[in-house]
C-alpha positions, 0 to 999 in steps of 0.5 A: 418951409421945406424943413417944416413939411419934411421935404428939406432934401427935395431940392438936392434930389431934384438937382441930382436928377437934372444936373450932370457932370458932363455936357451932351453934344446937343448942349455943346452945340447950343452953347456955341450958337448963343449970344449970352449966357447966365452965370451964377456964383457965390461971393466971398461971403458965400451969398449967391449972385448972377449976371448975364454975360454976352458976346458974339455967337461962339463966345461960349464953347465946349472943347470937350464934354467936361468943360464949358469956356466963356471967352 
């Protein structure tokens, strides 16, 4: 549909405005306090998938702005 309407690059443009390579301090604090996190991935055949991972608050944490750890 996006290709048909001439807006095939719209998702990429939107993502470039929303996604960033680093985590702001507020996001780092948020992840440290939540009891679950959603994880998206591509399997060996390149198909998308996702899951929820849970743990005690603090199981996700960010030691620096470029890294999010999930223990």
